[in-house]
N, C-alpha and C positions, 0 to 999 in steps of 0.2 A: 636299785630296781626301777625307780621312776625313770631314770635316764635310759635304761635298757628297754622299757616298755613305751617310751615316747613314740607316738604315731603308730602304734601297734594295737591290734584288737585282741583281747583275751577271749578265747573260746574254751569253755569248759569241756573236758574230755567226754563227759556224759552228754553233751550237746552236739558233739562233732558230727554224728550221723545226720541229725536234722539240719544242721547248718550246711553240710555238703550238698544236701538235696535242695536247699532253698537259696543258697548264695554261690557266687562264683569266687571261691576262696583263693583260687590262683591269682585273682586280681587284687587281693587284699594282703597286707603284711600282718599276719596273725601269729599267735603263739598259744601253746597249751601246756599244761603241766600234768604229770601223772606219777603215780606210785607203782612200782613193780609189785603186783600182788601175787603173781605166780611166774615161775620160770620153768620151761620144759628143758629136759636134759638136751644138750647140743646133739643135733642130728646130722646125718650126711644126705645131701641132695643126690639126685641121679648122676650128676656130673662128678660126684666124689668130694665136693666141697662141703665143709662143715658150716652149719648155721645154727642160730638160736632163735627161740620164740619167747617173747615176754608178753604177759597179760598186764595191761596197764589200766588203772582206774583213778578217778579224781576224788574218791572217798565221799562223794556226794550221793551217788546212786550205785550201790555195789552190784546191781544187776547189769550195768552198762560198762563193759570192758572193751578195750581195743587191743587187738593182737598186733605186736610189733615184731617183724622178722629182721634179724640182723645177719647180714652176709659179709663176706670179704674182710676188709680191714676193720670195719665197725665190729664184726663178730669177734675178731682177734683181740681187739682192744678192750671190749666191754663184756665178754661172756662171763667173767667172774664177778660182775657187779651183783651185790647182795639183793635178795628179795627185800622189799620194804624201802628201797632207795627211791628218792624223788628224782 
């Protein structure tokens, strides 16, 4: 993990909103971790393609969740991932 995190900044998921407002994250090599706390049943978009929505949390502040939308190959590969997975 130390090798993977070398020269990267850890941003907690619960801090992501404030960090996006305060810093230019596109200029920083950063990572975050989250737990799937809720999964919405896969849905169809207007174009007919199926997608998934996951609610992610870092378990530090349960009121601060991030919604992650999975489309295309990412949806096909990961839509069966279990709730509770990191």
